[in-house]
N, CA, C and O atoms as a Maestro MAE file, in Angstrom:
{
 s_m_m2io_version
 :::
 2.0.0
}

f_m_ct {
 s_m_title
 :::
 protein
 m_atom[332] {
  # First column is atom index #
  i_m_mmod_type
  r_m_x_coord
  r_m_y_coord
  r_m_z_coord
  i_m_residue_number
  s_m_chain_name
  s_m_pdb_residue_name
  s_m_pdb_atom_name
  i_m_atomic_number
  :::
  1 25 89.309 133.481 93.518 1 A "MET " " N  " 7
  2 3 89.380 132.068 93.223 1 A "MET " " CA " 6
  3 2 88.932 131.865 91.777 1 A "MET " " C  " 6
  4 15 87.916 132.416 91.355 1 A "MET " " O  " 8
  5 25 89.684 131.083 91.031 2 A "GLN " " N  " 7
  6 3 89.357 130.804 89.635 2 A "GLN " " CA " 6
  7 2 88.792 129.401 89.502 2 A "GLN " " C  " 6
  8 15 89.370 128.438 90.006 2 A "GLN " " O  " 8
  9 25 87.658 129.292 88.819 3 A "HIS " " N  " 7
  10 3 87.029 128.000 88.588 3 A "HIS " " CA " 6
  11 2 87.501 127.443 87.249 3 A "HIS " " C  " 6
  12 15 87.668 128.178 86.275 3 A "HIS " " O  " 8
  13 25 87.714 126.118 87.224 4 A "HIS " " N  " 7
  14 3 88.161 125.457 85.996 4 A "HIS " " CA " 6
  15 2 87.326 124.207 85.763 4 A "HIS " " C  " 6
  16 15 86.916 123.529 86.705 4 A "HIS " " O  " 8
  17 25 87.085 123.919 84.501 5 A "THR " " N  " 7
  18 3 86.400 122.693 84.089 5 A "THR " " CA " 6
  19 2 87.273 122.027 83.040 5 A "THR " " C  " 6
  20 15 87.742 122.671 82.101 5 A "THR " " O  " 8
  21 25 87.484 120.723 83.213 6 A "TYR " " N  " 7
  22 3 88.333 119.961 82.295 6 A "TYR " " CA " 6
  23 2 87.570 118.748 81.809 6 A "TYR " " C  " 6
  24 15 87.031 117.985 82.610 6 A "TYR " " O  " 8
  25 25 87.522 118.568 80.494 7 A "GLN " " N  " 7
  26 3 86.886 117.396 79.897 7 A "GLN " " CA " 6
  27 2 87.926 116.280 79.834 7 A "GLN " " C  " 6
  28 15 88.934 116.401 79.137 7 A "GLN " " O  " 8
  29 25 87.678 115.202 80.560 8 A "THR " " N  " 7
  30 3 88.651 114.116 80.626 8 A "THR " " CA " 6
  31 2 88.613 113.275 79.356 8 A "THR " " C  " 6
  32 15 87.653 113.314 78.587 8 A "THR " " O  " 8
  33 25 89.680 112.518 79.163 9 A "GLN " " N  " 7
  34 3 89.782 111.614 78.021 9 A "GLN " " CA " 6
  35 2 90.363 110.298 78.488 9 A "GLN " " C  " 6
  36 15 91.355 110.272 79.217 9 A "GLN " " O  " 8
  37 25 89.741 109.194 78.067 10 A "GLY " " N  " 7
  38 3 90.286 107.869 78.347 10 A "GLY " " CA " 6
  39 2 89.974 107.331 79.730 10 A "GLY " " C  " 6
  40 15 90.601 106.368 80.171 10 A "GLY " " O  " 8
  41 25 89.007 107.939 80.431 11 A "THR " " N  " 7
  42 3 88.644 107.479 81.775 11 A "THR " " CA " 6
  43 2 87.134 107.338 81.890 11 A "THR " " C  " 6
  44 15 86.383 107.793 81.028 11 A "THR " " O  " 8
  45 25 86.709 106.705 82.960 12 A "CYS " " N  " 7
  46 3 85.278 106.566 83.235 12 A "CYS " " CA " 6
  47 2 84.652 107.915 83.577 12 A "CYS " " C  " 6
  48 15 83.499 108.168 83.226 12 A "CYS " " O  " 8
  49 25 85.389 108.769 84.247 13 A "SER " " N  " 7
  50 3 84.884 110.120 84.512 13 A "SER " " CA " 6
  51 2 84.924 110.901 83.197 13 A "SER " " C  " 6
  52 15 85.745 110.622 82.323 13 A "SER " " O  " 8
  53 25 84.031 111.878 83.068 14 A "VAL " " N  " 7
  54 3 83.967 112.655 81.830 14 A "VAL " " CA " 6
  55 2 84.354 114.116 82.025 14 A "VAL " " C  " 6
  56 15 84.605 114.830 81.054 14 A "VAL " " O  " 8
  57 25 84.404 114.562 83.283 15 A "GLN " " N  " 7
  58 3 84.700 115.970 83.551 15 A "GLN " " CA " 6
  59 2 85.223 116.140 84.966 15 A "GLN " " C  " 6
  60 15 84.841 115.408 85.878 15 A "GLN " " O  " 8
  61 25 86.110 117.123 85.135 16 A "ILE " " N  " 7
  62 3 86.599 117.505 86.459 16 A "ILE " " CA " 6
  63 2 86.378 119.001 86.616 16 A "ILE " " C  " 6
  64 15 86.749 119.789 85.745 16 A "ILE " " O  " 8
  65 25 85.770 119.387 87.732 17 A "ASP " " N  " 7
  66 3 85.613 120.797 88.088 17 A "ASP " " CA " 6
  67 2 86.452 121.050 89.337 17 A "ASP " " C  " 6
  68 15 86.480 120.226 90.252 17 A "ASP " " O  " 8
  69 25 87.133 122.191 89.369 18 A "PHE " " N  " 7
  70 3 87.949 122.532 90.534 18 A "PHE " " CA " 6
  71 2 88.229 124.018 90.542 18 A "PHE " " C  " 6
  72 15 88.042 124.707 89.539 18 A "PHE " " O  " 8
  73 25 88.679 124.499 91.683 19 A "ASP " " N  " 7
  74 3 89.045 125.902 91.858 19 A "ASP " " CA " 6
  75 2 90.510 125.991 92.262 19 A "ASP " " C  " 6
  76 15 91.049 125.103 92.922 19 A "ASP " " O  " 8
  77 25 91.144 127.098 91.844 20 A "ILE " " N  " 7
  78 3 92.509 127.424 92.271 20 A "ILE " " CA " 6
  79 2 92.438 128.806 92.921 20 A "ILE " " C  " 6
  80 15 91.954 129.762 92.315 20 A "ILE " " O  " 8
  81 25 92.926 128.900 94.164 21 A "ASP " " N  " 7
  82 3 92.879 130.196 94.858 21 A "ASP " " CA " 6
  83 2 94.085 131.057 94.479 21 A "ASP " " C  " 6
  84 15 94.939 130.636 93.699 21 A "ASP " " O  " 8
  85 25 94.142 132.250 95.034 22 A "ASP " " N  " 7
  86 3 95.190 133.212 94.697 22 A "ASP " " CA " 6
  87 2 96.585 132.773 95.137 22 A "ASP " " C  " 6
  88 15 97.586 133.297 94.649 22 A "ASP " " O  " 8
  89 25 96.651 131.818 96.054 23 A "GLN " " N  " 7
  90 3 97.943 131.288 96.498 23 A "GLN " " CA " 6
  91 2 98.337 130.023 95.725 23 A "GLN " " C  " 6
  92 15 99.347 129.394 96.039 23 A "GLN " " O  " 8
  93 25 97.540 129.653 94.714 24 A "GLY " " N  " 7
  94 3 97.869 128.486 93.895 24 A "GLY " " CA " 6
  95 2 97.465 127.167 94.514 24 A "GLY " " C  " 6
  96 15 97.992 126.118 94.144 24 A "GLY " " O  " 8
  97 25 96.531 127.209 95.457 25 A "ARG " " N  " 7
  98 3 96.063 125.983 96.109 25 A "ARG " " CA " 6
  99 2 94.749 125.529 95.486 25 A "ARG " " C  " 6
  100 15 93.922 126.339 95.066 25 A "ARG " " O  " 8
  101 25 94.582 124.206 95.438 26 A "ILE " " N  " 7
  102 3 93.421 123.612 94.792 26 A "ILE " " CA " 6
  103 2 92.286 123.375 95.796 26 A "ILE " " C  " 6
  104 15 92.517 123.005 96.947 26 A "ILE " " O  " 8
  105 25 91.060 123.599 95.326 27 A "HIS " " N  " 7
  106 3 89.878 123.439 96.167 27 A "HIS " " CA " 6
  107 2 88.715 122.883 95.346 27 A "HIS " " C  " 6
  108 15 88.675 123.011 94.122 27 A "HIS " " O  " 8
  109 25 87.779 122.266 96.050 28 A "ASN " " N  " 7
  110 3 86.488 121.869 95.482 28 A "ASN " " CA " 6
  111 2 86.594 120.962 94.259 28 A "ASN " " C  " 6
  112 15 85.868 121.155 93.284 28 A "ASN " " O  " 8
  113 25 87.485 119.982 94.301 29 A "VAL " " N  " 7
  114 3 87.631 119.057 93.174 29 A "VAL " " CA " 6
  115 2 86.412 118.139 93.133 29 A "VAL " " C  " 6
  116 15 86.082 117.474 94.115 29 A "VAL " " O  " 8
  117 25 85.753 118.116 91.982 30 A "GLN " " N  " 7
  118 3 84.592 117.260 91.785 30 A "GLN " " CA " 6
  119 2 84.673 116.625 90.405 30 A "GLN " " C  " 6
  120 15 84.863 117.307 89.398 30 A "GLN " " O  " 8
  121 25 84.527 115.315 90.381 31 A "TYR " " N  " 7
  122 3 84.518 114.564 89.133 31 A "TYR " " CA " 6
  123 2 83.083 114.266 88.746 31 A "TYR " " C  " 6
  124 15 82.228 114.075 89.611 31 A "TYR " " O  " 8
  125 25 82.817 114.225 87.455 32 A "LEU " " N  " 7
  126 3 81.525 113.799 86.930 32 A "LEU " " CA " 6
  127 2 81.732 112.426 86.308 32 A "LEU " " C  " 6
  128 15 82.504 112.266 85.363 32 A "LEU " " O  " 8
  129 25 81.030 111.437 86.854 33 A "GLY " " N  " 7
  130 3 81.220 110.061 86.412 33 A "GLY " " CA " 6
  131 2 82.376 109.411 87.155 33 A "GLY " " C  " 6
  132 15 83.011 110.029 88.010 33 A "GLY " " O  " 8
  133 25 82.633 108.170 86.819 34 A "GLY " " N  " 7
  134 3 83.737 107.449 87.438 34 A "GLY " " CA " 6
  135 2 83.346 106.792 88.754 34 A "GLY " " C  " 6
  136 15 82.165 106.715 89.090 34 A "GLY " " O  " 8
  137 25 84.327 106.326 89.484 35 A "CYS " " N  " 7
  138 3 84.133 105.619 90.758 35 A "CYS " " CA " 6
  139 2 83.940 106.643 91.872 35 A "CYS " " C  " 6
  140 15 84.910 107.202 92.384 35 A "CYS " " O  " 8
  141 25 82.708 106.880 92.238 36 A "ASP " " N  " 7
  142 3 82.340 107.972 93.124 36 A "ASP " " CA " 6
  143 2 83.150 108.028 94.417 36 A "ASP " " C  " 6
  144 15 83.680 109.084 94.764 36 A "ASP " " O  " 8
  145 25 83.253 106.925 95.124 37 A "GLY " " N  " 7
  146 3 83.968 106.929 96.400 37 A "GLY " " CA " 6
  147 2 85.439 107.264 96.243 37 A "GLY " " C  " 6
  148 15 85.978 108.071 97.001 37 A "GLY " " O  " 8
  149 25 86.097 106.647 95.262 38 A "ASN " " N  " 7
  150 3 87.516 106.915 95.036 38 A "ASN " " CA " 6
  151 2 87.755 108.361 94.629 38 A "ASN " " C  " 6
  152 15 88.726 108.984 95.059 38 A "ASN " " O  " 8
  153 25 86.870 108.886 93.802 39 A "LEU " " N  " 7
  154 3 87.062 110.247 93.315 39 A "LEU " " CA " 6
  155 2 86.752 111.281 94.383 39 A "LEU " " C  " 6
  156 15 87.366 112.348 94.404 39 A "LEU " " O  " 8
  157 25 85.811 110.984 95.267 40 A "GLN " " N  " 7
  158 3 85.602 111.861 96.421 40 A "GLN " " CA " 6
  159 2 86.852 111.862 97.292 40 A "GLN " " C  " 6
  160 15 87.253 112.897 97.826 40 A "GLN " " O  " 8
  161 25 87.459 110.687 97.427 41 A "GLY " " N  " 7
  162 3 88.687 110.569 98.220 41 A "GLY " " CA " 6
  163 2 89.803 111.418 97.653 41 A "GLY " " C  " 6
  164 15 90.509 112.094 98.402 41 A "GLY " " O  " 8
  165 25 89.975 111.396 96.335 42 A "ILE " " N  " 7
  166 3 91.003 112.232 95.710 42 A "ILE " " CA " 6
  167 2 90.735 113.693 96.022 42 A "ILE " " C  " 6
  168 15 91.642 114.427 96.414 42 A "ILE " " O  " 8
  169 25 89.490 114.116 95.849 43 A "GLY " " N  " 7
  170 3 89.137 115.506 96.115 43 A "GLY " " CA " 6
  171 2 89.459 115.929 97.533 43 A "GLY " " C  " 6
  172 15 89.968 117.027 97.759 43 A "GLY " " O  " 8
  173 25 89.164 115.067 98.482 44 A "ARG " " N  " 7
  174 3 89.434 115.411 99.882 44 A "ARG " " CA " 6
  175 2 90.928 115.406 100.199 44 A "ARG " " C  " 6
  176 15 91.411 116.232 100.974 44 A "ARG " " O  " 8
  177 25 91.648 114.472 99.594 45 A "LEU " " N  " 7
  178 3 93.089 114.390 99.859 45 A "LEU " " CA " 6
  179 2 93.848 115.593 99.311 45 A "LEU " " C  " 6
  180 15 94.818 116.042 99.923 45 A "LEU " " O  " 8
  181 25 93.419 116.118 98.168 46 A "VAL " " N  " 7
  182 3 94.162 117.231 97.564 46 A "VAL " " CA " 6
  183 2 93.644 118.594 98.002 46 A "VAL " " C  " 6
  184 15 94.260 119.609 97.675 46 A "VAL " " O  " 8
  185 25 92.544 118.651 98.724 47 A "GLU " " N  " 7
  186 3 91.951 119.922 99.159 47 A "GLU " " CA " 6
  187 2 92.982 120.789 99.886 47 A "GLU " " C  " 6
  188 15 93.578 120.369 100.877 47 A "GLU " " O  " 8
  189 25 93.177 121.998 99.376 48 A "GLY " " N  " 7
  190 3 94.086 122.953 100.006 48 A "GLY " " CA " 6
  191 2 95.553 122.767 99.673 48 A "GLY " " C  " 6
  192 15 96.386 123.556 100.118 48 A "GLY " " O  " 8
  193 25 95.892 121.742 98.900 49 A "MET " " N  " 7
  194 3 97.291 121.515 98.531 49 A "MET " " CA " 6
  195 2 97.706 122.460 97.411 49 A "MET " " C  " 6
  196 15 96.868 122.905 96.626 49 A "MET " " O  " 8
  197 25 99.002 122.768 97.336 50 A "PRO " " N  " 7
  198 3 99.477 123.537 96.194 50 A "PRO " " CA " 6
  199 2 99.190 122.770 94.894 50 A "PRO " " C  " 6
  200 15 99.501 121.583 94.789 50 A "PRO " " O  " 8
  201 25 98.605 123.446 93.918 51 A "ALA " " N  " 7
  202 3 98.211 122.783 92.681 51 A "ALA " " CA " 6
  203 2 99.408 122.130 91.980 51 A "ALA " " C  " 6
  204 15 99.272 121.050 91.404 51 A "ALA " " O  " 8
  205 25 100.566 122.770 92.027 52 A "ALA " " N  " 7
  206 3 101.757 122.202 91.385 52 A "ALA " " CA " 6
  207 2 102.161 120.880 92.040 52 A "ALA " " C  " 6
  208 15 102.596 119.954 91.355 52 A "ALA " " O  " 8
  209 25 102.019 120.792 93.348 53 A "GLU " " N  " 7
  210 3 102.343 119.549 94.046 53 A "GLU " " CA " 6
  211 2 101.353 118.449 93.674 53 A "GLU " " C  " 6
  212 15 101.745 117.301 93.464 53 A "GLU " " O  " 8
  213 25 100.074 118.799 93.594 54 A "VAL " " N  " 7
  214 3 99.055 117.824 93.173 54 A "VAL " " CA " 6
  215 2 99.394 117.307 91.781 54 A "VAL " " C  " 6
  216 15 99.377 116.100 91.543 54 A "VAL " " O  " 8
  217 25 99.698 118.207 90.874 55 A "ARG " " N  " 7
  218 3 100.061 117.818 89.508 55 A "ARG " " CA " 6
  219 2 101.233 116.847 89.506 55 A "ARG " " C  " 6
  220 15 101.182 115.808 88.848 55 A "ARG " " O  " 8
  221 25 102.279 117.182 90.236 56 A "ASP " " N  " 7
  222 3 103.484 116.355 90.248 56 A "ASP " " CA " 6
  223 2 103.238 114.984 90.872 56 A "ASP " " C  " 6
  224 15 103.807 113.991 90.419 56 A "ASP " " O  " 8
  225 25 102.408 114.917 91.896 57 A "ARG " " N  " 7
  226 3 102.137 113.641 92.574 57 A "ARG " " CA " 6
  227 2 101.241 112.714 91.751 57 A "ARG " " C  " 6
  228 15 101.401 111.494 91.789 57 A "ARG " " O  " 8
  229 25 100.296 113.301 91.008 58 A "LEU " " N  " 7
  230 3 99.302 112.481 90.312 58 A "LEU " " CA " 6
  231 2 99.664 112.156 88.864 58 A "LEU " " C  " 6
  232 15 99.094 111.234 88.281 58 A "LEU " " O  " 8
  233 25 100.583 112.882 88.288 59 A "ALA " " N  " 7
  234 3 100.957 112.680 86.886 59 A "ALA " " CA " 6
  235 2 101.488 111.266 86.658 59 A "ALA " " C  " 6
  236 15 102.324 110.769 87.413 59 A "ALA " " O  " 8
  237 25 100.987 110.641 85.614 60 A "GLY " " N  " 7
  238 3 101.496 109.333 85.207 60 A "GLY " " CA " 6
  239 2 100.824 108.134 85.848 60 A "GLY " " C  " 6
  240 15 101.151 106.997 85.506 60 A "GLY " " O  " 8
  241 25 99.894 108.353 86.769 61 A "ILE " " N  " 7
  242 3 99.178 107.221 87.370 61 A "ILE " " CA " 6
  243 2 98.300 106.595 86.303 61 A "ILE " " C  " 6
  244 15 97.587 107.292 85.580 61 A "ILE " " O  " 8
  245 25 98.359 105.271 86.211 62 A "ARG " " N  " 7
  246 3 97.580 104.548 85.215 62 A "ARG " " CA " 6
  247 2 96.470 103.753 85.892 62 A "ARG " " C  " 6
  248 15 96.589 103.364 87.054 62 A "ARG " " O  " 8
  249 25 95.400 103.518 85.160 63 A "CYS " " N  " 7
  250 3 94.286 102.706 85.642 63 A "CYS " " CA " 6
  251 2 94.262 101.420 84.824 63 A "CYS " " C  " 6
  252 15 93.831 101.411 83.671 63 A "CYS " " O  " 8
  253 25 94.733 100.331 85.440 64 A "GLY " " N  " 7
  254 3 94.767 99.055 84.734 64 A "GLY " " CA " 6
  255 2 95.594 99.160 83.470 64 A "GLY " " C  " 6
  256 15 96.748 99.589 83.504 64 A "GLY " " O  " 8
  257 25 94.995 98.765 82.348 65 A "TRP " " N  " 7
  258 3 95.678 98.763 81.053 65 A "TRP " " CA " 6
  259 2 95.639 100.119 80.355 65 A "TRP " " C  " 6
  260 15 96.270 100.299 79.313 65 A "TRP " " O  " 8
  261 25 94.912 101.062 80.916 66 A "LYS " " N  " 7
  262 3 94.781 102.384 80.284 66 A "LYS " " CA " 6
  263 2 96.063 103.195 80.461 66 A "LYS " " C  " 6
  264 15 96.815 102.990 81.414 66 A "LYS " " O  " 8
  265 25 96.297 104.104 79.542 67 A "ASP " " N  " 7
  266 3 97.478 104.970 79.618 67 A "ASP " " CA " 6
  267 2 97.299 106.135 80.578 67 A "ASP " " C  " 6
  268 15 98.237 106.900 80.801 67 A "ASP " " O  " 8
  269 25 96.107 106.280 81.150 68 A "THR " " N  " 7
  270 3 95.800 107.393 82.039 68 A "THR " " CA " 6
  271 2 94.889 106.897 83.155 68 A "THR " " C  " 6
  272 15 94.589 105.706 83.241 68 A "THR " " O  " 8
  273 25 94.458 107.808 83.997 69 A "SER " " N  " 7
  274 3 93.547 107.489 85.101 69 A "SER " " CA " 6
  275 2 92.854 108.788 85.502 69 A "SER " " C  " 6
  276 15 93.200 109.860 85.006 69 A "SER " " O  " 8
  277 25 91.894 108.691 86.384 70 A "CYS " " N  " 7
  278 3 91.239 109.913 86.869 70 A "CYS " " CA " 6
  279 2 92.223 110.827 87.597 70 A "CYS " " C  " 6
  280 15 92.171 112.038 87.387 70 A "CYS " " O  " 8
  281 25 93.119 110.306 88.444 71 A "PRO " " N  " 7
  282 3 94.113 111.196 89.053 71 A "PRO " " CA " 6
  283 2 95.044 111.824 88.007 71 A "PRO " " C  " 6
  284 15 95.369 113.008 88.096 71 A "PRO " " O  " 8
  285 25 95.467 111.038 87.027 72 A "ASP " " N  " 7
  286 3 96.334 111.555 85.972 72 A "ASP " " CA " 6
  287 2 95.623 112.635 85.163 72 A "ASP " " C  " 6
  288 15 96.257 113.598 84.732 72 A "ASP " " O  " 8
  289 25 94.326 112.490 84.954 73 A "GLN " " N  " 7
  290 3 93.569 113.507 84.229 73 A "GLN " " CA " 6
  291 2 93.536 114.824 84.996 73 A "GLN " " C  " 6
  292 15 93.575 115.894 84.388 73 A "GLN " " O  " 8
  293 25 93.464 114.760 86.318 74 A "LEU " " N  " 7
  294 3 93.543 115.983 87.118 74 A "LEU " " CA " 6
  295 2 94.920 116.621 86.940 74 A "LEU " " C  " 6
  296 15 95.027 117.841 86.812 74 A "LEU " " O  " 8
  297 25 95.967 115.805 86.930 75 A "ALA " " N  " 7
  298 3 97.321 116.324 86.701 75 A "ALA " " CA " 6
  299 2 97.411 116.986 85.330 75 A "ALA " " C  " 6
  300 15 98.025 118.045 85.197 75 A "ALA " " O  " 8
  301 25 96.811 116.383 84.315 76 A "GLN " " N  " 7
  302 3 96.848 116.959 82.977 76 A "GLN " " CA " 6
  303 2 96.073 118.282 82.921 76 A "GLN " " C  " 6
  304 15 96.489 119.227 82.251 76 A "GLN " " O  " 8
  305 25 94.941 118.335 83.636 77 A "ALA " " N  " 7
  306 3 94.179 119.579 83.703 77 A "ALA " " CA " 6
  307 2 95.026 120.680 84.329 77 A "ALA " " C  " 6
  308 15 95.063 121.805 83.830 77 A "ALA " " O  " 8
  309 25 95.706 120.352 85.424 78 A "LEU " " N  " 7
  310 3 96.561 121.336 86.103 78 A "LEU " " CA " 6
  311 2 97.739 121.734 85.226 78 A "LEU " " C  " 6
  312 15 98.169 122.887 85.241 78 A "LEU " " O  " 8
  313 25 98.254 120.787 84.470 79 A "ASN " " N  " 7
  314 3 99.372 121.065 83.577 79 A "ASN " " CA " 6
  315 2 98.997 122.114 82.532 79 A "ASN " " C  " 6
  316 15 99.847 122.897 82.108 79 A "ASN " " O  " 8
  317 25 97.743 122.134 82.119 80 A "GLU " " N  " 7
  318 3 97.286 123.107 81.126 80 A "GLU " " CA " 6
  319 2 97.193 124.524 81.678 80 A "GLU " " C  " 6
  320 15 97.313 125.491 80.926 80 A "GLU " " O  " 8
  321 25 96.980 124.657 82.995 81 A "ILE " " N  " 7
  322 3 96.759 126.003 83.537 81 A "ILE " " CA " 6
  323 2 97.913 126.533 84.380 81 A "ILE " " C  " 6
  324 15 97.974 127.733 84.649 81 A "ILE " " O  " 8
  325 25 98.824 125.668 84.798 82 A "LEU " " N  " 7
  326 3 99.947 126.115 85.631 82 A "LEU " " CA " 6
  327 2 101.152 126.456 84.766 82 A "LEU " " C  " 6
  328 15 101.350 125.873 83.700 82 A "LEU " " O  " 8
  329 25 101.945 127.394 85.229 83 A "PRO " " N  " 7
  330 3 103.157 127.753 84.479 83 A "PRO " " CA " 6
  331 2 104.186 126.637 84.510 83 A "PRO " " C  " 6
  332 15 105.263 126.774 83.930 83 A "PRO " " O  " 8
  :::
 }
 m_bond[331] {
  # First column is bond index #
  i_m_from
  i_m_to
  i_m_order
  :::
  1 1 2 1
  2 2 3 1
  3 3 4 2
  4 3 5 1
  5 5 6 1
  6 6 7 1
  7 7 8 2
  8 7 9 1
  9 9 10 1
  10 10 11 1
  11 11 12 2
  12 11 13 1
  13 13 14 1
  14 14 15 1
  15 15 16 2
  16 15 17 1
  17 17 18 1
  18 18 19 1
  19 19 20 2
  20 19 21 1
  21 21 22 1
  22 22 23 1
  23 23 24 2
  24 23 25 1
  25 25 26 1
  26 26 27 1
  27 27 28 2
  28 27 29 1
  29 29 30 1
  30 30 31 1
  31 31 32 2
  32 31 33 1
  33 33 34 1
  34 34 35 1
  35 35 36 2
  36 35 37 1
  37 37 38 1
  38 38 39 1
  39 39 40 2
  40 39 41 1
  41 41 42 1
  42 42 43 1
  43 43 44 2
  44 43 45 1
  45 45 46 1
  46 46 47 1
  47 47 48 2
  48 47 49 1
  49 49 50 1
  50 50 51 1
  51 51 52 2
  52 51 53 1
  53 53 54 1
  54 54 55 1
  55 55 56 2
  56 55 57 1
  57 57 58 1
  58 58 59 1
  59 59 60 2
  60 59 61 1
  61 61 62 1
  62 62 63 1
  63 63 64 2
  64 63 65 1
  65 65 66 1
  66 66 67 1
  67 67 68 2
  68 67 69 1
  69 69 70 1
  70 70 71 1
  71 71 72 2
  72 71 73 1
  73 73 74 1
  74 74 75 1
  75 75 76 2
  76 75 77 1
  77 77 78 1
  78 78 79 1
  79 79 80 2
  80 79 81 1
  81 81 82 1
  82 82 83 1
  83 83 84 2
  84 83 85 1
  85 85 86 1
  86 86 87 1
  87 87 88 2
  88 87 89 1
  89 89 90 1
  90 90 91 1
  91 91 92 2
  92 91 93 1
  93 93 94 1
  94 94 95 1
  95 95 96 2
  96 95 97 1
  97 97 98 1
  98 98 99 1
  99 99 100 2
  100 99 101 1
  101 101 102 1
  102 102 103 1
  103 103 104 2
  104 103 105 1
  105 105 106 1
  106 106 107 1
  107 107 108 2
  108 107 109 1
  109 109 110 1
  110 110 111 1
  111 111 112 2
  112 111 113 1
  113 113 114 1
  114 114 115 1
  115 115 116 2
  116 115 117 1
  117 117 118 1
  118 118 119 1
  119 119 120 2
  120 119 121 1
  121 121 122 1
  122 122 123 1
  123 123 124 2
  124 123 125 1
  125 125 126 1
  126 126 127 1
  127 127 128 2
  128 127 129 1
  129 129 130 1
  130 130 131 1
  131 131 132 2
  132 131 133 1
  133 133 134 1
  134 134 135 1
  135 135 136 2
  136 135 137 1
  137 137 138 1
  138 138 139 1
  139 139 140 2
  140 139 141 1
  141 141 142 1
  142 142 143 1
  143 143 144 2
  144 143 145 1
  145 145 146 1
  146 146 147 1
  147 147 148 2
  148 147 149 1
  149 149 150 1
  150 150 151 1
  151 151 152 2
  152 151 153 1
  153 153 154 1
  154 154 155 1
  155 155 156 2
  156 155 157 1
  157 157 158 1
  158 158 159 1
  159 159 160 2
  160 159 161 1
  161 161 162 1
  162 162 163 1
  163 163 164 2
  164 163 165 1
  165 165 166 1
  166 166 167 1
  167 167 168 2
  168 167 169 1
  169 169 170 1
  170 170 171 1
  171 171 172 2
  172 171 173 1
  173 173 174 1
  174 174 175 1
  175 175 176 2
  176 175 177 1
  177 177 178 1
  178 178 179 1
  179 179 180 2
  180 179 181 1
  181 181 182 1
  182 182 183 1
  183 183 184 2
  184 183 185 1
  185 185 186 1
  186 186 187 1
  187 187 188 2
  188 187 189 1
  189 189 190 1
  190 190 191 1
  191 191 192 2
  192 191 193 1
  193 193 194 1
  194 194 195 1
  195 195 196 2
  196 195 197 1
  197 197 198 1
  198 198 199 1
  199 199 200 2
  200 199 201 1
  201 201 202 1
  202 202 203 1
  203 203 204 2
  204 203 205 1
  205 205 206 1
  206 206 207 1
  207 207 208 2
  208 207 209 1
  209 209 210 1
  210 210 211 1
  211 211 212 2
  212 211 213 1
  213 213 214 1
  214 214 215 1
  215 215 216 2
  216 215 217 1
  217 217 218 1
  218 218 219 1
  219 219 220 2
  220 219 221 1
  221 221 222 1
  222 222 223 1
  223 223 224 2
  224 223 225 1
  225 225 226 1
  226 226 227 1
  227 227 228 2
  228 227 229 1
  229 229 230 1
  230 230 231 1
  231 231 232 2
  232 231 233 1
  233 233 234 1
  234 234 235 1
  235 235 236 2
  236 235 237 1
  237 237 238 1
  238 238 239 1
  239 239 240 2
  240 239 241 1
  241 241 242 1
  242 242 243 1
  243 243 244 2
  244 243 245 1
  245 245 246 1
  246 246 247 1
  247 247 248 2
  248 247 249 1
  249 249 250 1
  250 250 251 1
  251 251 252 2
  252 251 253 1
  253 253 254 1
  254 254 255 1
  255 255 256 2
  256 255 257 1
  257 257 258 1
  258 258 259 1
  259 259 260 2
  260 259 261 1
  261 261 262 1
  262 262 263 1
  263 263 264 2
  264 263 265 1
  265 265 266 1
  266 266 267 1
  267 267 268 2
  268 267 269 1
  269 269 270 1
  270 270 271 1
  271 271 272 2
  272 271 273 1
  273 273 274 1
  274 274 275 1
  275 275 276 2
  276 275 277 1
  277 277 278 1
  278 278 279 1
  279 279 280 2
  280 279 281 1
  281 281 282 1
  282 282 283 1
  283 283 284 2
  284 283 285 1
  285 285 286 1
  286 286 287 1
  287 287 288 2
  288 287 289 1
  289 289 290 1
  290 290 291 1
  291 291 292 2
  292 291 293 1
  293 293 294 1
  294 294 295 1
  295 295 296 2
  296 295 297 1
  297 297 298 1
  298 298 299 1
  299 299 300 2
  300 299 301 1
  301 301 302 1
  302 302 303 1
  303 303 304 2
  304 303 305 1
  305 305 306 1
  306 306 307 1
  307 307 308 2
  308 307 309 1
  309 309 310 1
  310 310 311 1
  311 311 312 2
  312 311 313 1
  313 313 314 1
  314 314 315 1
  315 315 316 2
  316 315 317 1
  317 317 318 1
  318 318 319 1
  319 319 320 2
  320 319 321 1
  321 321 322 1
  322 322 323 1
  323 323 324 2
  324 323 325 1
  325 325 326 1
  326 326 327 1
  327 327 328 2
  328 327 329 1
  329 329 330 1
  330 330 331 1
  331 331 332 2
  :::
 }
}
């Protein structure tokens, strides 16, 4: 299992930590900062999902007037490490 840390930009959260297993599935998503309940929910919903599917589902989600969101930041983090 590979651990990853991503420094977010443009969101209330400042960091995302997560693991990707040998089958490309995401685990242990934890955000630092942001809306705790919502971000715990994201982590639980994506637990065990293929990382590429998580990336595709969350990419482009906006938070209010912002160009990004905490889910979109997870997609961007995955975009950096997935082929």
